[in-house]
Structures are given as C-alpha cells and as structure tokens.
C-alpha positions as MATLAB code, in Angstrom:
seq = 'MTNRILAERIKHERELRKAERQAFKHERELRELYDQHERELRQQTEQAVEKARALQFDVYEGRLDNLNHAAERMERQAQTFLTIDRYEREHSALIERHVRDIAALAEKVETEGRVTARQDATQELLDTLAANRRWLYGILATVALFGATTLLHAFGVI';
ca = [
      -2.551   84.825  -41.940;
      -0.640   84.266  -38.747;
      -3.855   84.405  -36.826;
      -5.337   81.811  -39.062;
      -2.240   79.565  -38.734;
      -2.216   80.107  -35.003;
      -5.922   79.276  -34.817;
      -5.335   76.138  -36.858;
      -2.417   75.140  -34.658;
      -4.517   75.642  -31.537;
      -7.369   73.698  -33.082;
      -4.943   70.969  -34.109;
      -3.391   70.944  -30.602;
      -6.867   70.611  -29.068;
      -7.710   67.753  -31.412;
      -4.429   66.001  -30.508;
      -5.101   66.416  -26.783;
      -8.664   65.220  -27.236;
      -7.405   62.181  -29.192;
      -4.789   61.605  -26.484;
      -7.474   61.680  -23.776;
      -9.598   59.299  -25.815;
      -6.574   57.037  -26.283;
      -5.916   57.069  -22.529;
      -9.585   56.404  -21.883;
      -9.580   53.570  -24.415;
      -6.377   52.131  -22.901;
      -7.941   52.303  -19.432;
     -11.030   50.476  -20.725;
      -8.825   47.830  -22.343;
      -6.829   47.476  -19.095;
     -10.054   47.042  -17.115;
     -11.272   44.400  -19.580;
      -7.877   42.666  -19.391;
      -7.912   42.738  -15.578;
     -11.486   41.438  -15.498;
     -10.605   38.650  -17.929;
      -7.463   37.822  -15.913;
      -9.542   37.681  -12.702;
     -12.056   35.323  -14.357;
      -9.255   33.087  -15.624;
      -7.678   32.902  -12.179;
     -11.013   32.050  -10.585;
     -11.636   29.354  -13.183;
      -8.117   28.001  -12.629;
      -8.641   27.938   -8.863;
     -11.948   26.132   -9.299;
     -10.386   23.606  -11.694;
      -7.464   22.992   -9.328;
      -9.833   22.569   -6.392;
     -11.961   20.131   -8.380;
      -8.848   18.172   -9.412;
      -7.673   18.071   -5.789;
     -11.062   16.787   -4.664;
     -11.001   14.066   -7.324;
      -7.428   13.157   -6.410;
      -8.404   13.019   -2.738;
     -11.268   10.653   -3.566;
      -8.953    8.417   -5.593;
      -6.337    8.381   -2.831;
      -8.999    7.677   -0.220;
     -10.314    4.727   -2.243;
      -6.818    3.339   -2.753;
      -5.976    3.733    0.908;
      -9.212    1.979    1.851;
      -8.322   -0.908   -0.482;
      -4.827   -1.104    1.001;
      -6.234   -1.149    4.533;
      -8.583   -4.008    3.621;
      -5.702   -5.861    1.977;
      -3.567   -5.377    5.089;
      -6.363   -6.713    7.298;
      -6.763   -9.751    5.010;
      -3.017  -10.383    5.126;
      -3.026  -10.189    8.925;
      -5.896  -12.689    9.101;
      -4.096  -14.999    6.681;
      -0.876  -14.701    8.658;
      -2.765  -15.780   11.773;
      -4.408  -18.783   10.134;
      -1.818  -20.069    7.679;
       1.545  -21.710    8.131;
       4.188  -20.395    5.743;
       6.480  -22.774    3.892;
       9.558  -21.296    5.564;
       8.058  -21.702    9.022;
       6.932  -25.247    8.207;
      10.424  -26.177    6.981;
      12.076  -24.636   10.068;
       9.723  -26.407   12.466;
       9.961  -29.650   10.517;
      13.785  -29.506   10.559;
      13.752  -28.717   14.293;
      11.366  -31.602   14.886;
      13.577  -34.018   12.953;
      16.663  -32.822   14.843;
      14.850  -33.198   18.158;
      13.620  -36.616   17.104;
      17.168  -37.687   16.168;
      18.504  -36.348   19.487;
      15.762  -38.127   21.423;
      16.468  -41.390   19.625;
      20.223  -40.995   20.208;
      19.643  -40.173   23.881;
      17.305  -43.112   24.346;
      19.645  -45.450   22.470;
      22.519  -44.351   24.676;
      20.347  -44.852   27.726;
      19.428  -48.329   26.547;
      23.110  -49.203   25.976;
      24.201  -48.021   29.408;
      21.475  -49.808   31.238;
      22.477  -53.302   32.160;
      19.258  -54.642   33.359;
      16.437  -55.914   31.234;
      13.800  -53.818   32.947;
      15.763  -50.672   32.273;
      16.041  -51.706   28.623;
      12.324  -52.360   28.460;
      11.585  -49.003   30.101;
      13.906  -47.217   27.653;
      12.349  -49.034   24.715;
       8.876  -48.120   25.935;
       9.932  -44.496   26.419;
      11.370  -44.453   22.902;
       8.141  -45.848   21.508;
       6.089  -43.281   23.461;
       8.280  -40.450   22.188;
       7.973  -41.734   18.639;
       4.214  -42.020   19.000;
       3.978  -38.475   20.428;
       6.199  -37.105   17.670;
       4.229  -39.014   15.064;
       1.020  -37.405   16.315;
       2.700  -33.989   16.099;
       3.896  -34.768   12.574;
       0.361  -35.820   11.658;
      -0.839  -32.471   12.980;
       1.710  -30.611   10.851;
       0.823  -32.691    7.794;
      -2.879  -31.994    8.357;
      -2.110  -28.271    8.687;
      -0.069  -28.328    5.479;
      -2.853  -30.200    3.681;
      -5.413  -27.671    4.948;
      -3.106  -24.804    3.899;
      -2.654  -26.338    0.451;
      -6.379  -26.910   -0.006;
      -7.308  -23.356    1.025;
      -4.552  -21.946   -1.191;
      -5.872  -23.908   -4.172;
      -9.458  -22.873   -3.423;
      -8.315  -19.277   -3.105;
      -6.365  -19.540   -6.370;
      -9.422  -20.872   -8.198;
     -11.546  -18.101   -6.716;
     -13.801  -20.392   -4.702;
     -12.964  -18.571   -1.490;
];
C-alpha cells in the first residue's frame, strides 16, 4: 500500500509540475500577447499624435499666413491713410501757427509807421492766409478721401 500511495503521490506531483509548466507557458503567452497589444497601442498613439501635430501645424500655418497678410494690409493702410488723431494734431498745430502768424503780422503792421510797410504787411498776411488756406484745402481733401475710402471699405466695395 505504501508503494501505491507513493506512486500516486509521485504521479500527482508530476501532474502538478506539468500543470505548473503549462501555467507558466500560458502566462508567458499571455504576457507576449499583452506586450504585442501594448506595442500596437503605442504605435497607434504615436501615429495619432503625429497626425494631430501635422493638422495643428497646418492650422497654425494658415493662421500665421492670414496674420501676415493682415499686417501687410495694415502697413499699406497706415502709409495711405491719415488717422483722426494725426489729423487733429496737425490741424491744431496749423491753427496755432496761423494764429501766431496773424499775431506776428498784426504786430508788424502796428509797429510800422509808413503806409508802404503796412501795405507790405497786409499783403504778406494775405499771402500767408492764402497759403494756409491751400494747405487746409489739402487736408480737407485728404480727410474727404479717407472718409470715402473708409465708407467704401465698410460697405465692402473695396
């Protein structure tokens, strides 16, 4: 009986070891499948990230191109248009200069005692006024042109 029990124990031990080897083999196969699946997922993730980066690059490139064109348009507009602030500054400076010129000429006329000097001062004042008037007409024409182009641009004609 001991031989039979011993033989059964040995047989049972062999079956356990065989099952253990099969379990290890099965675990190794599962690990290989897991590693292969993990590798495929990482490759797919890398491809998806690369595709997203390429799309993002294209979008950024398009936006940058639009911004560059907008900057060029703004530079051209800045060269051809007179801003309201600049117009007001130059207009105020022109009025101040005009007032100073009139005051200077009036003072010159007062100090001059002779008629010819008064006539010369009056003529100089009239010439200055005429020159300034022409300059004012130029500014007004520029403002009118600026207003017209702004309206045409606002209505989408230009």
